[in-house]
N, CA, C and O atoms as a GROMACS GRO file, in nm:
protein
  504
    1VAL      N    1   1.032  -1.203  -0.440
    1VAL     CA    2   1.052  -1.097  -0.342
    1VAL      C    3   0.948  -1.124  -0.226
    1VAL      O    4   0.832  -1.159  -0.248
    2GLN      N    5   1.000  -1.106  -0.109
    2GLN     CA    6   0.916  -1.124   0.011
    2GLN      C    7   0.878  -0.988   0.067
    2GLN      O    8   0.958  -0.894   0.069
    3LEU      N    9   0.753  -0.978   0.111
    3LEU     CA   10   0.700  -0.852   0.161
    3LEU      C   11   0.639  -0.864   0.299
    3LEU      O   12   0.573  -0.963   0.330
    4GLN      N   13   0.661  -0.767   0.379
    4GLN     CA   14   0.597  -0.764   0.515
    4GLN      C   15   0.551  -0.624   0.545
    4GLN      O   16   0.629  -0.529   0.554
    5ALA      N   17   0.420  -0.615   0.560
    5ALA     CA   18   0.361  -0.487   0.594
    5ALA      C   19   0.347  -0.475   0.746
    5ALA      O   20   0.325  -0.573   0.816
    6TYR      N   21   0.361  -0.352   0.795
    6TYR     CA   22   0.351  -0.330   0.939
    6TYR      C   23   0.310  -0.180   0.962
    6TYR      O   24   0.316  -0.097   0.872
    7GLY      N   25   0.271  -0.155   1.084
    7GLY     CA   26   0.241  -0.016   1.120
    7GLY      C   27   0.091   0.007   1.145
    7GLY      O   28   0.048   0.118   1.177
    8GLY      N   29   0.012  -0.099   1.131
    8GLY     CA   30  -0.131  -0.080   1.156
    8GLY      C   31  -0.162  -0.067   1.305
    8GLY      O   32  -0.073  -0.078   1.389
    9GLY      N   33  -0.285  -0.045   1.336
    9GLY     CA   34  -0.326  -0.035   1.473
    9GLY      C   35  -0.470   0.015   1.485
    9GLY      O   36  -0.545   0.024   1.387
   10LEU      N   37  -0.505   0.048   1.609
   10LEU     CA   38  -0.639   0.098   1.640
   10LEU      C   39  -0.627   0.249   1.662
   10LEU      O   40  -0.551   0.294   1.748
   11VAL      N   41  -0.701   0.324   1.584
   11VAL     CA   42  -0.701   0.470   1.598
   11VAL      C   43  -0.848   0.524   1.592
   11VAL      O   44  -0.942   0.456   1.550
   12GLN      N   45  -0.858   0.644   1.633
   12GLN     CA   46  -0.991   0.708   1.625
   12GLN      C   47  -1.005   0.780   1.489
   12GLN      O   48  -0.907   0.814   1.423
   13ALA      N   49  -1.132   0.799   1.451
   13ALA     CA   50  -1.158   0.871   1.329
   13ALA      C   51  -1.089   1.008   1.330
   13ALA      O   52  -1.088   1.079   1.430
   14GLY      N   53  -1.032   1.042   1.213
   14GLY     CA   54  -0.959   1.168   1.203
   14GLY      C   55  -0.810   1.159   1.225
   14GLY      O   56  -0.734   1.251   1.195
   15ALA      N   57  -0.771   1.045   1.280
   15ALA     CA   58  -0.627   1.028   1.312
   15ALA      C   59  -0.548   0.989   1.188
   15ALA      O   60  -0.605   0.970   1.080
   16SER      N   61  -0.420   0.979   1.204
   16SER     CA   62  -0.327   0.941   1.093
   16SER      C   63  -0.250   0.814   1.132
   16SER      O   64  -0.228   0.785   1.250
   17LEU      N   65  -0.211   0.742   1.030
   17LEU     CA   66  -0.123   0.624   1.050
   17LEU      C   67  -0.028   0.618   0.927
   17LEU      O   68  -0.064   0.658   0.816
   18ARG      N   69   0.088   0.570   0.952
   18ARG     CA   70   0.178   0.542   0.839
   18ARG      C   71   0.210   0.395   0.839
   18ARG      O   72   0.268   0.341   0.933
   19LEU      N   73   0.173   0.332   0.730
   19LEU     CA   74   0.206   0.193   0.708
   19LEU      C   75   0.340   0.183   0.635
   19LEU      O   76   0.374   0.268   0.553
   20SER      N   77   0.412   0.080   0.665
   20SER     CA   78   0.538   0.049   0.595
   20SER      C   79   0.534  -0.091   0.543
   20SER      O   80   0.460  -0.176   0.593
   21CYS      N   81   0.611  -0.115   0.442
   21CYS     CA   82   0.622  -0.249   0.383
   21CYS      C   83   0.770  -0.269   0.349
   21CYS      O   84   0.827  -0.198   0.266
   22ALA      N   85   0.829  -0.368   0.414
   22ALA     CA   86   0.968  -0.398   0.388
   22ALA      C   87   0.980  -0.514   0.287
   22ALA      O   88   0.912  -0.615   0.300
   23ALA      N   89   1.063  -0.497   0.191
   23ALA     CA   90   1.083  -0.598   0.090
   23ALA      C   91   1.221  -0.661   0.105
   23ALA      O   92   1.316  -0.596   0.149
   24SER      N   93   1.230  -0.786   0.067
   24SER     CA   94   1.358  -0.852   0.067
   24SER      C   95   1.357  -0.962  -0.040
   24SER      O   96   1.251  -1.011  -0.081
   25GLY      N   97   1.477  -1.000  -0.083
   25GLY     CA   98   1.490  -1.108  -0.176
   25GLY      C   99   1.477  -1.072  -0.323
   25GLY      O  100   1.463  -1.160  -0.408
   26GLY      N  101   1.480  -0.946  -0.353
   26GLY     CA  102   1.477  -0.901  -0.488
   26GLY      C  103   1.537  -0.764  -0.503
   26GLY      O  104   1.574  -0.701  -0.404
   27THR      N  105   1.547  -0.719  -0.626
   27THR     CA  106   1.596  -0.581  -0.649
   27THR      C  107   1.474  -0.487  -0.639
   27THR      O  108   1.397  -0.470  -0.733
   28PHE      N  109   1.462  -0.428  -0.521
   28PHE     CA  110   1.338  -0.352  -0.489
   28PHE      C  111   1.307  -0.248  -0.595
   28PHE      O  112   1.191  -0.230  -0.632
   29SER      N  113   1.407  -0.182  -0.644
   29SER     CA  114   1.388  -0.072  -0.739
   29SER      C  115   1.338  -0.121  -0.875
   29SER      O  116   1.311  -0.039  -0.963
   30SER      N  117   1.326  -0.251  -0.893
   30SER     CA  118   1.272  -0.306  -1.018
   30SER      C  119   1.125  -0.337  -1.008
   30SER      O  120   1.066  -0.388  -1.103
   31TYR      N  121   1.062  -0.307  -0.894
   31TYR     CA  122   0.927  -0.348  -0.870
   31TYR      C  123   0.834  -0.223  -0.850
   31TYR      O  124   0.864  -0.135  -0.770
   32ALA      N  125   0.727  -0.221  -0.921
   32ALA     CA  126   0.618  -0.133  -0.886
   32ALA      C  127   0.551  -0.187  -0.763
   32ALA      O  128   0.542  -0.309  -0.748
   33MET      N  129   0.504  -0.100  -0.674
   33MET     CA  130   0.444  -0.144  -0.550
   33MET      C  131   0.302  -0.092  -0.540
   33MET      O  132   0.272   0.022  -0.577
   34GLY      N  133   0.216  -0.178  -0.490
   34GLY     CA  134   0.077  -0.138  -0.468
   34GLY      C  135   0.033  -0.165  -0.326
   34GLY      O  136   0.079  -0.258  -0.261
   35TRP      N  137  -0.056  -0.083  -0.281
   35TRP     CA  138  -0.127  -0.107  -0.155
   35TRP      C  139  -0.271  -0.139  -0.185
   35TRP      O  140  -0.339  -0.068  -0.259
   36PHE      N  141  -0.318  -0.248  -0.125
   36PHE     CA  142  -0.455  -0.289  -0.138
   36PHE      C  143  -0.509  -0.314   0.005
   36PHE      O  144  -0.432  -0.327   0.101
   37ARG      N  145  -0.638  -0.318   0.016
   37ARG     CA  146  -0.698  -0.344   0.145
   37ARG      C  147  -0.819  -0.432   0.133
   37ARG      O  148  -0.883  -0.438   0.028
   38GLN      N  149  -0.850  -0.500   0.240
   38GLN     CA  150  -0.964  -0.590   0.238
   38GLN      C  151  -1.036  -0.579   0.372
   38GLN      O  152  -0.981  -0.613   0.476
   39ALA      N  153  -1.157  -0.532   0.368
   39ALA     CA  154  -1.241  -0.523   0.485
   39ALA      C  155  -1.314  -0.653   0.506
   39ALA      O  156  -1.330  -0.731   0.412
   40PRO      N  157  -1.358  -0.679   0.630
   40PRO     CA  158  -1.431  -0.804   0.656
   40PRO      C  159  -1.552  -0.823   0.565
   40PRO      O  160  -1.639  -0.737   0.556
   41GLY      N  161  -1.556  -0.935   0.499
   41GLY     CA  162  -1.671  -0.969   0.412
   41GLY      C  163  -1.668  -0.900   0.279
   41GLY      O  164  -1.765  -0.909   0.203
   42LYS      N  165  -1.560  -0.831   0.248
   42LYS     CA  166  -1.554  -0.760   0.118
   42LYS      C  167  -1.435  -0.807   0.039
   42LYS      O  168  -1.344  -0.870   0.092
   43GLU      N  169  -1.435  -0.776  -0.088
   43GLU     CA  170  -1.321  -0.810  -0.175
   43GLU      C  171  -1.208  -0.712  -0.153
   43GLU      O  172  -1.225  -0.600  -0.105
   44ARG      N  173  -1.092  -0.762  -0.190
   44ARG     CA  174  -0.972  -0.676  -0.181
   44ARG      C  175  -0.984  -0.563  -0.280
   44ARG      O  176  -1.019  -0.584  -0.396
   45GLU      N  177  -0.954  -0.442  -0.235
   45GLU     CA  178  -0.965  -0.326  -0.320
   45GLU      C  179  -0.836  -0.250  -0.326
   45GLU      O  180  -0.755  -0.252  -0.233
   46PHE      N  181  -0.819  -0.182  -0.437
   46PHE     CA  182  -0.698  -0.100  -0.462
   46PHE      C  183  -0.704   0.024  -0.376
   46PHE      O  184  -0.810   0.085  -0.357
   47ALA      N  185  -0.586   0.060  -0.323
   47ALA     CA  186  -0.574   0.186  -0.249
   47ALA      C  187  -0.480   0.285  -0.318
   47ALA      O  188  -0.517   0.399  -0.345
   48ALA      N  189  -0.358   0.239  -0.345
   48ALA     CA  190  -0.259   0.328  -0.408
   48ALA      C  191  -0.146   0.245  -0.465
   48ALA      O  192  -0.128   0.130  -0.428
   49ALA      N  193  -0.071   0.304  -0.554
   49ALA     CA  194   0.042   0.236  -0.613
   49ALA      C  195   0.148   0.334  -0.653
   49ALA      O  196   0.119   0.452  -0.671
   50ILE      N  197   0.271   0.287  -0.668
   50ILE     CA  198   0.382   0.375  -0.700
   50ILE      C  199   0.474   0.299  -0.795
   50ILE      O  200   0.496   0.178  -0.783
   51SER      N  201   0.526   0.375  -0.890
   51SER     CA  202   0.616   0.314  -0.990
   51SER      C  203   0.751   0.282  -0.926
   51SER      O  204   0.781   0.323  -0.814
   52ARG      N  205   0.830   0.207  -1.000
   52ARG     CA  206   0.956   0.156  -0.944
   52ARG      C  207   1.049   0.267  -0.902
   52ARG      O  208   1.124   0.252  -0.805
   53SER      N  209   1.047   0.376  -0.969
   53SER     CA  210   1.133   0.491  -0.935
   53SER      C  211   1.072   0.583  -0.831
   53SER      O  212   1.143   0.661  -0.767
   54GLY      N  213   0.942   0.573  -0.814
   54GLY     CA  214   0.868   0.664  -0.729
   54GLY      C  215   0.814   0.784  -0.802
   54GLY      O  216   0.746   0.867  -0.742
   55ALA      N  217   0.843   0.795  -0.930
   55ALA     CA  218   0.804   0.915  -1.004
   55ALA      C  219   0.654   0.923  -1.030
   55ALA      O  220   0.596   1.031  -1.042
   56LEU      N  221   0.592   0.803  -1.038
   56LEU     CA  222   0.446   0.799  -1.074
   56LEU      C  223   0.368   0.734  -0.962
   56LEU      O  224   0.409   0.632  -0.907
   57THR      N  225   0.254   0.794  -0.929
   57THR     CA  226   0.166   0.735  -0.829
   57THR      C  227   0.024   0.739  -0.878
   57THR      O  228  -0.013   0.825  -0.958
   58VAL      N  229  -0.055   0.645  -0.830
   58VAL     CA  230  -0.200   0.640  -0.856
   58VAL      C  231  -0.270   0.609  -0.727
   58VAL      O  232  -0.218   0.546  -0.636
   59TYR      N  233  -0.395   0.660  -0.724
   59TYR     CA  234  -0.476   0.641  -0.601
   59TYR      C  235  -0.617   0.602  -0.639
   59TYR      O  236  -0.666   0.636  -0.747
   60ALA      N  237  -0.682   0.529  -0.549
   60ALA     CA  238  -0.825   0.511  -0.559
   60ALA      C  239  -0.894   0.643  -0.533
   60ALA      O  240  -0.847   0.725  -0.454
   61ASP      N  241  -1.003   0.663  -0.599
   61ASP     CA  242  -1.074   0.794  -0.586
   61ASP      C  243  -1.106   0.827  -0.438
   61ASP      O  244  -1.094   0.941  -0.392
   62SER      N  245  -1.147   0.722  -0.366
   62SER     CA  246  -1.190   0.748  -0.227
   62SER      C  247  -1.075   0.782  -0.131
   62SER      O  248  -1.097   0.826  -0.019
   63MET      N  249  -0.952   0.760  -0.178
   63MET     CA  250  -0.838   0.780  -0.092
   63MET      C  251  -0.745   0.896  -0.140
   63MET      O  252  -0.657   0.940  -0.067
   64ARG      N  253  -0.769   0.941  -0.260
   64ARG     CA  254  -0.690   1.054  -0.312
   64ARG      C  255  -0.710   1.174  -0.225
   64ARG      O  256  -0.823   1.210  -0.193
   65GLY      N  257  -0.600   1.238  -0.185
   65GLY     CA  258  -0.606   1.352  -0.100
   65GLY      C  259  -0.593   1.320   0.047
   65GLY      O  260  -0.560   1.408   0.127
   66ARG      N  261  -0.619   1.197   0.085
   66ARG     CA  262  -0.601   1.156   0.222
   66ARG      C  263  -0.481   1.063   0.240
   66ARG      O  264  -0.414   1.066   0.342
   67PHE      N  265  -0.456   0.981   0.140
   67PHE     CA  266  -0.343   0.881   0.147
   67PHE      C  267  -0.235   0.931   0.053
   67PHE      O  268  -0.259   0.992  -0.051
   68THR      N  269  -0.115   0.899   0.098
   68THR     CA  270   0.008   0.928   0.016
   68THR      C  271   0.097   0.811   0.019
   68THR      O  272   0.140   0.765   0.125
   69VAL      N  273   0.128   0.761  -0.101
   69VAL     CA  274   0.220   0.647  -0.118
   69VAL      C  275   0.360   0.702  -0.152
   69VAL      O  276   0.373   0.796  -0.231
   70SER      N  277   0.459   0.644  -0.094
   70SER     CA  278   0.598   0.686  -0.124
   70SER      C  279   0.690   0.562  -0.102
   70SER      O  280   0.649   0.458  -0.050
   71ARG      N  281   0.815   0.579  -0.145
   71ARG     CA  282   0.909   0.467  -0.130
   71ARG      C  283   1.044   0.517  -0.111
   71ARG      O  284   1.078   0.628  -0.153
   72ASP      N  285   1.129   0.434  -0.045
   72ASP     CA  286   1.268   0.465  -0.026
   72ASP      C  287   1.343   0.341  -0.079
   72ASP      O  288   1.354   0.240  -0.010
   73ASN      N  289   1.391   0.349  -0.199
   73ASN     CA  290   1.456   0.235  -0.259
   73ASN      C  291   1.586   0.199  -0.189
   73ASN      O  292   1.630   0.084  -0.199
   74ALA      N  293   1.650   0.290  -0.121
   74ALA     CA  294   1.769   0.260  -0.049
   74ALA      C  295   1.740   0.171   0.076
   74ALA      O  296   1.824   0.096   0.124
   75LYS      N  297   1.616   0.187   0.124
   75LYS     CA  298   1.574   0.105   0.241
   75LYS      C  299   1.483  -0.008   0.206
   75LYS      O  300   1.434  -0.079   0.295
   76ASN      N  301   1.457  -0.028   0.075
   76ASN     CA  302   1.369  -0.137   0.031
   76ASN      C  303   1.234  -0.132   0.100
   76ASN      O  304   1.182  -0.234   0.145
   77THR      N  305   1.178  -0.014   0.109
   77THR     CA  306   1.061   0.006   0.184
   77THR      C  307   0.962   0.098   0.110
   77THR      O  308   1.003   0.199   0.052
   78VAL      N  309   0.835   0.063   0.112
   78VAL     CA  310   0.730   0.146   0.057
   78VAL      C  311   0.637   0.184   0.178
   78VAL      O  312   0.618   0.108   0.273
   79TYR      N  313   0.583   0.304   0.164
   79TYR     CA  314   0.505   0.362   0.272
   79TYR      C  315   0.365   0.398   0.225
   79TYR      O  316   0.344   0.424   0.106
   80LEU      N  317   0.270   0.399   0.317
   80LEU     CA  318   0.141   0.455   0.288
   80LEU      C  319   0.101   0.542   0.406
   80LEU      O  320   0.066   0.492   0.513
   81GLN      N  321   0.106   0.671   0.385
   81GLN     CA  322   0.065   0.770   0.484
   81GLN      C  323  -0.084   0.789   0.473
   81GLN      O  324  -0.134   0.826   0.367
   82MET      N  325  -0.158   0.764   0.582
   82MET     CA  326  -0.301   0.772   0.583
   82MET      C  327  -0.344   0.882   0.680
   82MET      O  328  -0.316   0.874   0.800
   83ASN      N  329  -0.411   0.981   0.631
   83ASN     CA  330  -0.458   1.091   0.712
   83ASN      C  331  -0.608   1.097   0.709
   83ASN      O  332  -0.671   1.039   0.621
   84SER      N  333  -0.666   1.167   0.807
   84SER     CA  334  -0.811   1.181   0.814
   84SER      C  335  -0.882   1.047   0.806
   84SER      O  336  -0.977   1.031   0.730
   85LEU      N  337  -0.840   0.954   0.882
   85LEU     CA  338  -0.894   0.820   0.870
   85LEU      C  339  -1.042   0.816   0.911
   85LEU      O  340  -1.088   0.890   0.998
   86LYS      N  341  -1.113   0.726   0.843
   86LYS     CA  342  -1.258   0.711   0.864
   86LYS      C  343  -1.282   0.567   0.908
   86LYS      O  344  -1.198   0.480   0.883
   87PRO      N  345  -1.396   0.542   0.973
   87PRO     CA  346  -1.428   0.404   1.010
   87PRO      C  347  -1.431   0.310   0.887
   87PRO      O  348  -1.398   0.193   0.899
   88GLU      N  349  -1.469   0.360   0.775
   88GLU     CA  350  -1.473   0.276   0.657
   88GLU      C  351  -1.335   0.242   0.601
   88GLU      O  352  -1.324   0.163   0.506
   89ASP      N  353  -1.232   0.299   0.657
   89ASP     CA  354  -1.097   0.262   0.619
   89ASP      C  355  -1.051   0.133   0.695
   89ASP      O  356  -0.945   0.077   0.665
   90THR      N  357  -1.128   0.092   0.786
   90THR     CA  358  -1.097  -0.030   0.862
   90THR      C  359  -1.080  -0.149   0.768
   90THR      O  360  -1.170  -0.180   0.691
   91ALA      N  361  -0.968  -0.212   0.774
   91ALA     CA  362  -0.937  -0.324   0.681
   91ALA      C  363  -0.801  -0.377   0.712
   91ALA      O  364  -0.725  -0.318   0.790
   92VAL      N  365  -0.769  -0.491   0.651
   92VAL     CA  366  -0.633  -0.542   0.647
   92VAL      C  367  -0.567  -0.484   0.523
   92VAL      O  368  -0.619  -0.495   0.412
   93TYR      N  369  -0.450  -0.422   0.543
   93TYR     CA  370  -0.380  -0.356   0.433
   93TYR      C  371  -0.264  -0.443   0.392
   93TYR      O  372  -0.188  -0.493   0.476
   94TYR      N  373  -0.252  -0.462   0.261
   94TYR     CA  374  -0.148  -0.544   0.202
   94TYR      C  375  -0.063  -0.461   0.105
   94TYR      O  376  -0.114  -0.378   0.031
   95CYS      N  377   0.069  -0.488   0.108
   95CYS     CA  378   0.150  -0.434   0.002
   95CYS      C  379   0.179  -0.546  -0.097
   95CYS      O  380   0.189  -0.664  -0.061
   96GLU      N  381   0.191  -0.505  -0.222
   96GLU     CA  382   0.210  -0.604  -0.328
   96GLU      C  383   0.309  -0.549  -0.429
   96GLU      O  384   0.327  -0.428  -0.444
   97ALA      N  385   0.373  -0.643  -0.499
   97ALA     CA  386   0.486  -0.603  -0.588
   97ALA      C  387   0.465  -0.662  -0.727
   97ALA      O  388   0.410  -0.770  -0.745
   98ARG      N  389   0.510  -0.585  -0.821
   98ARG     CA  390   0.501  -0.629  -0.964
   98ARG      C  391   0.636  -0.591  -1.027
   98ARG      O  392   0.675  -0.474  -1.024
   99TYR      N  393   0.704  -0.689  -1.083
   99TYR     CA  394   0.829  -0.661  -1.152
   99TYR      C  395   0.796  -0.580  -1.280
   99TYR      O  396   0.708  -0.616  -1.359
  100THR      N  397   0.870  -0.470  -1.295
  100THR     CA  398   0.848  -0.386  -1.418
  100THR      C  399   0.982  -0.356  -1.478
  100THR      O  400   1.072  -0.313  -1.407
  101PRO      N  401   0.998  -0.378  -1.610
  101PRO     CA  402   1.128  -0.353  -1.673
  101PRO      C  403   1.159  -0.205  -1.692
  101PRO      O  404   1.273  -0.167  -1.716
  102SER      N  405   1.053  -0.121  -1.680
  102SER     CA  406   1.077   0.024  -1.695
  102SER      C  407   0.971   0.094  -1.611
  102SER      O  408   0.882   0.032  -1.552
  103THR      N  409   0.984   0.226  -1.608
  103THR     CA  410   0.888   0.305  -1.530
  103THR      C  411   0.764   0.332  -1.612
  103THR      O  412   0.773   0.386  -1.723
  104TYR      N  413   0.651   0.294  -1.560
  104TYR     CA  414   0.521   0.331  -1.619
  104TYR      C  415   0.420   0.332  -1.509
  104TYR      O  416   0.446   0.285  -1.398
  105LEU      N  417   0.304   0.388  -1.540
  105LEU     CA  418   0.198   0.402  -1.442
  105LEU      C  419   0.160   0.265  -1.389
  105LEU      O  420   0.121   0.177  -1.465
  106PRO      N  421   0.171   0.247  -1.261
  106PRO     CA  422   0.140   0.110  -1.205
  106PRO      C  423  -0.006   0.072  -1.213
  106PRO      O  424  -0.093   0.159  -1.207
  107PRO      N  425  -0.034  -0.052  -1.226
  107PRO     CA  426  -0.175  -0.095  -1.237
  107PRO      C  427  -0.254  -0.088  -1.108
  107PRO      O  428  -0.197  -0.077  -0.999
  108ARG      N  429  -0.385  -0.094  -1.120
  108ARG     CA  430  -0.475  -0.085  -1.003
  108ARG      C  431  -0.535  -0.217  -0.970
  108ARG      O  432  -0.613  -0.225  -0.875
  109THR      N  433  -0.505  -0.322  -1.042
  109THR     CA  434  -0.572  -0.448  -1.023
  109THR      C  435  -0.489  -0.543  -0.943
  109THR      O  436  -0.369  -0.562  -0.966
  110PHE      N  437  -0.558  -0.606  -0.844
  110PHE     CA  438  -0.487  -0.701  -0.755
  110PHE      C  439  -0.416  -0.811  -0.832
  110PHE      O  440  -0.304  -0.849  -0.797
  111SER      N  441  -0.477  -0.861  -0.934
  111SER     CA  442  -0.417  -0.972  -1.010
  111SER      C  443  -0.294  -0.935  -1.089
  111SER      O  444  -0.223  -1.023  -1.139
  112ASP      N  445  -0.268  -0.809  -1.102
  112ASP     CA  446  -0.146  -0.763  -1.176
  112ASP      C  447  -0.023  -0.763  -1.082
  112ASP      O  448   0.087  -0.733  -1.129
  113TYR      N  449  -0.038  -0.794  -0.957
  113TYR     CA  450   0.074  -0.797  -0.867
  113TYR      C  451   0.094  -0.940  -0.819
  113TYR      O  452   0.015  -0.989  -0.739
  114PRO      N  453   0.197  -1.006  -0.865
  114PRO     CA  454   0.218  -1.148  -0.831
  114PRO      C  455   0.267  -1.172  -0.690
  114PRO      O  456   0.257  -1.283  -0.638
  115TYR      N  457   0.321  -1.070  -0.629
  115TYR     CA  458   0.381  -1.091  -0.493
  115TYR      C  459   0.307  -1.004  -0.388
  115TYR      O  460   0.280  -0.886  -0.409
  116TRP      N  461   0.277  -1.068  -0.277
  116TRP     CA  462   0.222  -0.997  -0.163
  116TRP      C  463   0.260  -1.076  -0.038
  116TRP      O  464   0.296  -1.194  -0.043
  117GLY      N  465   0.251  -1.008   0.073
  117GLY     CA  466   0.283  -1.073   0.200
  117GLY      C  467   0.170  -1.055   0.298
  117GLY      O  468   0.059  -1.018   0.262
  118GLN      N  469   0.201  -1.082   0.423
  118GLN     CA  470   0.098  -1.068   0.527
  118GLN      C  471   0.062  -0.923   0.541
  118GLN      O  472   0.147  -0.835   0.529
  119GLY      N  473  -0.064  -0.900   0.568
  119GLY     CA  474  -0.110  -0.763   0.579
  119GLY      C  475  -0.097  -0.712   0.721
  119GLY      O  476  -0.052  -0.783   0.811
  120THR      N  477  -0.136  -0.591   0.738
  120THR     CA  478  -0.140  -0.529   0.867
  120THR      C  479  -0.278  -0.471   0.894
  120THR      O  480  -0.338  -0.409   0.806
  121HIS      N  481  -0.329  -0.491   1.016
  121HIS     CA  482  -0.466  -0.453   1.046
  121HIS      C  483  -0.476  -0.304   1.082
  121HIS      O  484  -0.398  -0.252   1.162
  122VAL      N  485  -0.571  -0.238   1.022
  122VAL     CA  486  -0.604  -0.101   1.061
  122VAL      C  487  -0.747  -0.098   1.106
  122VAL      O  488  -0.837  -0.141   1.034
  123THR      N  489  -0.771  -0.048   1.224
  123THR     CA  490  -0.905  -0.036   1.277
  123THR      C  491  -0.929   0.111   1.317
  123THR      O  492  -0.855   0.168   1.398
  124VAL      N  493  -1.031   0.170   1.260
  124VAL     CA  494  -1.064   0.310   1.288
  124VAL      C  495  -1.197   0.315   1.358
  124VAL      O  496  -1.300   0.275   1.305
  125SER      N  497  -1.192   0.366   1.481
  125SER     CA  498  -1.317   0.375   1.560
  125SER      C  499  -1.380   0.511   1.542
  125SER      O  500  -1.314   0.612   1.518
  126SER      N  501  -1.511   0.508   1.554
  126SER     CA  502  -1.586   0.635   1.536
  126SER      C  503  -1.600   0.713   1.663
  126SER      O  504  -1.660   0.821   1.663
   0.00000   0.00000   0.00000
């Protein structure tokens, strides 16, 4: 499966952004999807994930309540709605996919997602 994230940009603190990730080349509804981010000089960290059906979601503690992950299987797209952005949210955001034979709580670890694409840059100014 091929993934392309988009929707990033430069915003001020407190603003909102919605990232999208378009998938192709696979049966999208068979994949759990995760959002990860990597700030300059830091390791890639987990942000949010959603099960193949969309019924189950998980969030990093620092993002719960501000970020919302969703998906539209008919459009082969997963979204990350980010509200109340902070300068520390500045990073490259990646969407990643993991084939799952059934619905279960998606993992939080980068290495559990074999597929990822180019990320999208998010810069939050203070």
